[in-house]
N, C-alpha and C positions, 0 to 999 in steps of 0.2 A: 121357139121364137125365130121367125124367118128374118132374112135380111142380110146385108153385107157386113162383115166384121173387118175393121181396119186394125192390123197388128203392128205396133211400133216396137222395134227391137227383135225383129223376126229372123235375123241372120244367124244367130247362135244356135247351140244344141237345143235349148228350151224353145226358142222361137220356131225352129223348124218342126219340132214335135207338135207345138200348138197349131200351127197352120196346117199340118198334115191331118191332125185329128178333125179340125173344122171342115177341111175339104172333103175328107172321107165321109163326113156326116151330111154332105150336100150343101154346106154353107159356102157362099161366095166369100173369098178372102182377098184383101189387099194387103200385101206385105211391104213394110217399110223398115229399112235399117235404122233410121233415125227420124225425128220429127222434122218435116220440111217447114219452111217459113209460111207457105200458104197451105196450112193444114185444112182449112175450111173446104177448099175444093176437093181435097183427098177424101174428106168425110161426106161428100155429097151423096146422098142416098144410103148412107150407112146406118145400120141400127145400133152398132156397138163399136166402141173404141177400146182397144186393149193396149195398155202401156206396160211393157215388160222391163224397160230400162235402156240405158245406153251401154254399149259394149266397152268393157275395160279389161286391162290385164287381169288375169285370174288372181294374181297375188294381191291385187288391190280390192278384191271383192271376197271377203271371207265367208260369205253365206253360200258359196258354191255355184251361184248362178252365172258368174262372169258378167253381170249386168249391174251398173251403178245407177244411182238416183239422178233424175233430172234436177237442174237447179230450180230455184223458186220462180223466177220469171218464165222459164220454159214451161213449168207445170201450170202456172196461171194461164199461159197462152193456150196450152192444150185443152184445159178445161173450158176456157172461153170459146174456143173453136167448136167444142162439142155442143155447147149451147147454141151457137150461131148456126150449126149444121143440123140442129134438131135431132141430135143423137139421143137415143133412149137409154143407153147403158154405157157405163164406163167401168172398166176392170183395171185395177192398179196393183202391180206386184210390189209388195213390200218385203219384209223379212221378219222372222221371229226374233232376230237379234235386237229389234227395236224395244223389246221388253226390258232389255238389260239383264245382266247376271248379278244378282244381289243375294246376300245371305237370308233375307227375309222373304224371298219369292216363294209363293205357294207352289206345290208340286201336285198337279201340273198347273200352268197358267191358262186362264180362260181369256176370251176376247174382252172381258170387262176390265182386265188389268190395265193400268195406266202405262203407256210407253215411257220408259226412262232409260235409254241406252247409256251404257257406261261412258263417262267423259273421256275424250282423247282418242276414241276409236272412230276415225273420220267416216268410214263407210256406213257404220251403224248410225252415227249421229245424222248424217245426211239423209239416209232413208227414213229415220225417225222424224225429221223435220218435214219431209214430203208426205209421210204417212199422216201426220197431224194436219197438214195443209189440205190434203184431199178429204179427210174425214170432216174437217170444218166446212169445206166447200159443199160437201154432200148434204150437210145439215141445212145449208142455205138454198139448196136446189133440190127439194124433195120430188120434183117432177122427173129427175134423172135417177135411174137406179144405179147406184155406185157400189162397187164391190172392191174391198181391199183385202188382198190375200197375204198372209204372213207365214211363209213356209219355213220349216226347220232347215238345217244345213242340207243343201241339195247335192246329191251325188249320182254318179252313173259312170258308165264306161268312158264317157267323153272327158271326164275330169279326174280320172284315177291318179294321174301323176300329181295334179294339184293337191289331191287329198293326202298323198304321201308326204308332201312338204308342208301341209297345213297344220295349224295348232290343234286340230280335232283328232289327229291320230296320236295315241300315247307312245311317244318314242323319244329317244335322245335325252336331253336334260329336261327334267320336269320338276315342278314344285312338289314337295312332299304332300301338300294338301290339295293337289289337283285331282279331286275325286268326284267331280260333278257328274251326274248322269248325262247321257248323250242321246240325241235324236238325229236320225238321218232319213231323209225322204228321197226316194228315187225320182230322177228328173221326169220319167214317164208319168209318175203319179202327180207331180206338180203340173205338167202339161194337161193332164186330164182335169185337174181342178180349174185351171184357167179356161179351158174349153167349156166346161160346165157353167162357169160363172158368166161367160160371154153369151150363152144361149138359153139360159134358164131365167127364173124369176128371183134369183138370189139378190140380196142387197145387204150392205153392212160389212162388217169385218169378220174374216174367217181364218182360223189357223189351219195350216196344211202340214200334217205329220201323220205317220202310221200310229196305230194303237201303242200306247206305252212308251218305253224308253229303254236304253241300255245302261245298266249300272257300270261304274268305272271298272270294277274287277272283271266283269264279263267282256267289256270292250278290249281290255288288255289281253284277254285270252283269245279274242278273235284275231288279233294282229299277228302278222308273221313275226317270228322271233327276231329280236334285234337288241342292240345295246340301249339300256335305259338307265339313267342316273337320276335319283331323287334327291333334291336339295331342300334345305329349309326355305320357307317362302321368301324371307328377306334376301337371302343369298341368291336365290333364283331370279328375283326381281332385278337385283343389281347386275347380274350377269346378262339378263335379257336386255336391259337398257344399254349396257356396254356393247353387246353384239350388234344391236340395232344402230347405235351411234357410229360404229366403225364399219358398217356395211357387211357384217358377217351373217346377218339374219334378214330375211324378207318379211318376218312377222313382227308387227309393232308390239311393244310391251303392253300397250293398252288393252290387248286382247286377253291378258292373263286372267282377269276376273271371270271370263267366260269359260275357263278351264277349271275354276275353283268353286263357282257358285251355280245353283240350278237356274235353268231358263227353258226347261222342257214345257211343251204346250199340250193342251187338250184338243181333240179333234171332233168332239161331239157335234158341234154346230155344223161342220162341213159334212159329216156323215149323215146328219138328218136331212141335208139337201140332196142326198143321193150319191155322194162320192164315197169310194172305198179304195183303199190303197192295195195295189197288187203286190207290193214288196213290204215286208216287215222291216223294222229298223236294222236288225242284224243282217237280213238279206241284202238290203240296199248297201250297207257298208261293205260286206264281203264282195259284192259284185264290183264295187268301185275300187277296192283296195288292191293295188297292183303289187304290193309286197316289197318290191325293190330287190336289189341283188342279194341282200342279206338272207332272204328266204331260200336262196339256192345254195347256201353254205351248209356244210355239215356241222353238227353240234360243237365239235372241238374248235373249229374256226370261228364260230359265232361267239364262243366263250372268250377266245383270244381277242376278238374284235371288241367285246364288251369291256374286257380289262383295259384295252387300249383307250377306249372311250372314257373310262374312269380316270386314267392317267391324264388324258387331254383336258378333262374338266378340272382336275386338280391343278394342272399347269395354268389353265385360264384363271382360276381363282387366285393363284399366287400373283399372276400378272395384274389382276383387278385390284388386289389389295395394294400392290406396289404402286400402281397408277394413282389410287386414291391418296396414299401417303404422300407421294410426290406433289400431287395437286394441292393438298392442304399445306404442304411446306412452302410452295410458291406463293400461295395466298397469304400465309403468315409472314413471309419475307417482304 
């Protein structure tokens, strides 16, 4: 499909790859960091609008893209501008996190599954809302080919440090039942999916992930050695909430279900459209995993560090129990 492609959210690692792929294929590209007020003029003569999202701090976007959802009015304005400019195609980047992590999820999830992000996880809820908004709009505008992409956790060399601090790497204090399978898709493969969606006859919802997934035990084996402490689920939850409340953690407790319950996705539909991942799940993870300083330590020092971590957790638990007792005493008084 010939024509100009307008890419919104083009300044980050994913956006740069998308625009690079399109340009290399001979497609004219207009790159925008964010949606301007007068989008209709920017879309003049364009055949496709690609919306990747708005740049946010990596810690606020747990899907690895570094891109957050547009709000509802902005999304409506973008879609209306596409109609006004007679754009043939809209590509919208969502996330597989919109499916939510639930004990009754099938393995894997297909595009027919209803999005139901876990409550309290703002980024997933916002992308879920926009996902539903765009899908509903597409049903009302069959003359526009709309593609919604739902990638698994997106990783690559650009966000390796983010991955180390993220909840997707099994490290530190973990719930004893945090054994959900994992999926990681390389940012290059996500970019290829976006470029394909912008220039082909695709329409509808497509999951973006390599074949299969990584069992929890295998993911732990792939990680650089480091201190890991497994706690009962209830204790881990209380500790996570306390750490979040006092500013000791950048990971909201609402993400915990995503480490316990499955939300891996099938990629059959995207593969049938001509896409193929260059990186398997484990390859994408290993490429992105920077390991951290623990990986440089000898086994004896890693053991001492692990023992120290256990002691620190024990002290934290004592502090948590003391704090809860004092709080109840004040309330009773």
